N, C-alpha and C positions, 0 to 999 in steps of 0.2 A: 109685519116683522120679517126682516131678512135673516139669513143664516149667519149668525154672529159666532165669534169664538170668545166667550166670556170665561168659560171654565172647561177644561178638557173632559170633565166628567160628563158633559153633554154629548161628547163624541163617542160613538160605539167603537168597540175594539176593531172591527173590520175597517171602519173609516180611518182610525188611527194608524192601523197597519198599512193602509193604502198610502197615506201621507208619508210614512217612514220609508216605504219601499221606493217611492218616487225620489225622496231625498237622497237615498243611497245611489239611485241611478244618476241623479244630477251630479253627485260627487264623482262618479266614474266618468261621466260624459257631459259636462256642463254646456258644451257648445251645441248640443242637440236641443237645448231649451232657450236659445238666444232670442227667439222671437215669440215665446209663449204668451207674453203679456203686451205685445206690441199694440200701441194705441190706447193703453189703459193708464190710469193715473192713481197713484197711491198717495194719500194725505197722511203725514206723520205729525200727530199733535202731541207734543211732549210738554206737559205742564211741570215736569220734574226733570232734573239733569239725567243725562244718559250718554254713554259713548257707544258700547257694543249694540244695545238693542236698537237704538235709533239708526246708527250707521249700517247695521246689518240688514235692517228693513230696506233702507235706501239702496244699498248695494244689491240686495236680492232683486228689487224691482228693476233697477238699471240693467242687471245682467239678464233679465228676462225680456228686455226690450221695451219696458215701460218707462214712465216718468214719475217724478215725485214733487209734491208741494207740501207746505206745512210750516210749523214753527218749532223751535227747540227751547223757547223761553216765552212763557205767557205774557211777560212784560212787553214783548214785541208784537202782541196781538191785541185785539179788542177786549180780551180778558182784563187787561190793565185798566180799561175804562169801566169795568163792572159788568161786562157781558156774561150771562149765565151759561152753563154747560149746554142746556137745551138749544139755545139760539146758535151757539157756535157749531154744534153738531148738525143741526138742521141745515145751516147755510153750507158748511163744508161738504156735507154729503151730496149736495147738488153740484159740486165742482169735481168730485172724485168718484172713482169706481170702487175704492176700498179705503178704509180708515184704520190706522194703527194708532192707538191712544194710550199714553201713560199719564196718570194723575195721582197725586199724593193722597186723595181721599178714598177710603175703602168703599167698594160698591159703585164707584164712579163708572166703571165699564158697563155694568148692568144698566145704570141710569142712562148712559149715552146710547145704549142699544135700543131704548124705548123710542128714541127720536131719530135715529140714523136712517137715512133713505138709501143706504148702501150697506154691504157687509162691513162689520166693525170687529177689530181684533183688540183684545185686551193685552196691552204691552206692559201691564203692571198697574194695579190699583192699590196704592198705599202698601200696607203690610199684609194684604189679603192674598192675592194670587198673581201668578206670572206664567200663564200657560205656554207661551212660545219659548220661554227658557226651558220648560220641561220638554218640549219637542226637541230643542237643542240637546238636552241631556240624553234623551232617548236615542237620538242619532249617534251621539258620542259613545254610548254604551254598546250599541250594535257594532260600531266600528272597532272599538278597543276591548270589548268583552265578548264579542261574538253573538250576543243575544240579550234578552231582557229577563228571561225566566229564572226565578229562584236565587236572585242575588242577595247577599248580605250587605246592606248599605249603612254606613255610619254617617250621621248628619251632625255636624259640630258647629257650635257658635250661637247665633241669635235665632233660636227656633221659634220664639214668640212672635217676632215681627218679620221673619224671613219668608217673603211671599214665594221665593223660588223653592224653598223647602216644602211649603204647604202644597203647592201644585204638584211637586214631584211625588210626595206621599200619596196624594189622591189618585194619581195615575199608576204608580208602580204597585199599588195594592192589588191591582187586577192581574199582575204578572207574578204573583207569589213572592214578592220581596219580603225580606226580614230587615227590620230597622233597629239600629242602636242610636238612641237619641242622646247626644252628648252636649250638655249645656249647664250653665249655672242654674241655681234654683229660681233666680229671678227672670230667666229667659227660657223657661221650659215651653214645650209645645202647647198651643191652646187646647182646651179640653174638647172642643168640638171635633178636632182632628183625631184625638185619641178615641173618641166615641166612633168616629168614622172607621178607624182601623179595627176596632173591636167588632163593629158590625160587619166588616168585610172579612173577618177571620184572619187579619194580617198580624203577624207576630212582631212584637216590639218590646224593647226594654229601655229603661232610662239609666244613664251613666253620667258621672260628674267629672271623670278623669279620662282624657284622651288616651293616655298610656295604657289604661286598663282595657281598652276596646280595640285598639288599632290592629292587634295581631289576628283578630277573627274576621276582618273585613275583606270583601271583594272590591268595594268602592268606598272611598272616604270623600265625603262632600263637605268641604270647608265653606264657611260663610263669615262675612265680616260682622262686627258689632255695629249696628246702624245708628250713627250719631243722630240722624234726622228723625228717628222714631222716639227719641227720649224727650221727656218733659223738661229736663234740666241737664246742664253740663256735668253736674255732680253725679247724677245717676249713670250717665254715660261713662265717666271716668272710673266708676266703681266696677263696671262690667268689662271694659276693654282690657286687652292683653292677658286675659285669663287663659286663653288657649292660643298656642303658637305651635304650628307644625314645623319641626326642625329636623336636621339630619339624624340626631340621636333617636327621635321618635320613629323616624322612617326605618331604622335598623330593626325595630320590633315588628314591622309589617311584612306581609307575604310578598314574595317576588312578583306575583301576578296582580297585586293591588294596583288600582289606578286612583289618582287623586284628582278630583274635580273641584271647581270653584266658579260660581257665576260671574265673579269679578264685578267691581274693582276690589283688589286686595289692598288692605291697609297694613296691618302688622301681624296677621294671623297665619301667614306662611313665610318662613324665612326665605330670602332670595336664593340662598344656596340650594334649596330644594328644587329650583327650576332645572338644575342640571341632572336631576334624577330621572331616568327614563320612565318612571311610573307617574310622573307629573304630567297630566294631560289637559290642564286648564286652558292653555293657549290654543291647543288643537280643538278643544271644546268650543271656543269662541268662533273658530272657522266653521265648525259644524253648524253653528247657528245660521250662517248664510244659506246652506243647503236646506236646512229645516224650513226656513222662512220662504225660500223660493218655492219649495213644494207646497207649503200652506197657501201662498198667494194663488198659485195655479188652481189648487183644489177649491178654494173659496169662490173663485170666478167661474169655474166649471160647474159647481154644484150649489150655487145660490138658489134658495127657494124660500117661499113664504112660510112663516111659522106663526102659530098663535101667540098672542100676547102672554108673556110670562107673569104678569101682575096677578097677585092673589090678595085683593083687598078684603079686609075684615071689618065688620061693623065694630065701632068703638076701638079701632086699631090703636095700639099704644105707639109711642115714639120709640125708635131704636135706641137702646141704652149705650150703644157704641158712639162716643163723642166724635170719632173720626169717620163715622159713616156719612156718606154723601147726603142722605136725607136730612141730616141735622145742619147742613150748610146751604142747601138749595131748597127753600121752603115750598116751592110749587110741586115738588115730587110727591106722589102718593105713597104713604106708608104701605108696605106690602110684606106679608108674612106667610110662610107655609106652616101649616099646623101639623105637628107630630105628637099625638097624644096631648099631654098637658104642656108641651113645649112649643113655643113659637120661634121660627127661624127666619130672621130677616132675609128677604130675597136679594137684597143688595150686598150685604157684607157677611152674612151667615152668623151674625151674633145671635145668641140664644137667650130666651127668657121664659120664665114660667107664666102661663096665662092666669 
């Protein structure tokens, strides 16, 4: 096993701080890193649409002097002929020095890491995690808030399916963040993340109106309602447009608030808010290039063998999450970590009682 980035939780705080420090240095003097990945190849395998993540990975590698290969539509690859994830990853990792992969199935990055012959980066696995967006967010917070410690962060929108939100929570808990979770009752944060925050001693509260929370925030993190995660158009239409950040709501906010959004935006931030100096989501997208440049360098410099993360159990049950990769690629071994009477799927973190 190579040193993959599936979940930032596997990165120690010193490693995380090393990556962030280099990202800040790249932002100050990008020309100093123009040859850092010369002769190296990054494969970007995007089974799901992307603008910022895919292009910022490609831009990062090109600015470091490397090259890129890959696809941005699985229909343009052998996936359209029925090739499974294992075979795609095994072959492509023979061509590239690094892989960045996005896939709509949860746990797909963990599964790909079992077969990758080079370091692999999770660029989003369904509604589960998005660790490089969190690196982007951390760089943005360091630039525009001066640091990471003790921030009060409001997370607004689709907290159930929002992989960017999930990754941000898991990382910012270690920096003493306080969270206000703003969503409809149908899109509240998954229970496993609330359990994680409780176990970490991280303070949070739930709220159903953005107006009731915005005045207490250092950071407002808006997210879109994700059409692609709903089982029916009717369910999506019921949830969309509930939250919209507009100029009237911004009047209730602190002058030192910053507004972030992983983008794309649909109708959850009024266009007029773009002119407010507290809106930092476009600057946030630029910070993603510096974050990913730093990550690529770090992964190439510090690649190392790791033990297999598989935890097979006798009479292992199937994962109850219908969107988990193990329920779509039957050759994958079911794997669970046991915590008391609870089994945690190693792929997607779905929990069930044994």
